[in-house]
C-alpha angles and dihedrals in degrees: 000000000000088000091056092049088053090050091047089054088050092051089051091051093047092047090062088089089127136123114272113166114202128177096196099109088133090057099048094034091226122140115241095251098037125117113211129198113190128172100218099180134007093279103020126097121185119203114192127174101180094183089059094037096230128125132184122193117189119196112179131134110256100007096110092053092042091050092052096043109032109019121100112254123261111276095033093102123043119239093246088056093051092044093052091049092047090050093051095044099043091048090054092042088054089047089055091048085060094050104053093152089067102037101029122215097324091098108044107142129045119240104228099217118158126197088206092066126077102219093177130240100287095053093046091044095054096040090050090050092047089052092048088047090047093050094047100044095044096037092237130142119210094179142294124026117332110204114243105212 
């Protein structure tokens, strides 16, 4: 049950892909067009693209170490590939949110990912890797081939 609570926390964090305009560049010290990835705790990853006004916070046990040790390096996949996988997997994720009788409480919150918005490479890269991590660690298949590395 604790594992599901951690996963639910991660789902909540991933679901925060939402517009949140801030004008506090002086406070954060981040340039307007910069993308920052900051591990804020042992299992927390913050993805922010201030120029596009989107932020993703992933809180899941083991994701940070998995990302550092098993994920392909940045630049290995092109952005169109990452975007297509994210569209396919978030669509299936959202379908499972709507069908909780079949999938239980593993999928509780929608991921608001739009194909019409260019989130940038870093957001797509980390969302893609989180979805790979989620599928591998929970023995789930959201569609297509899940890399086994």
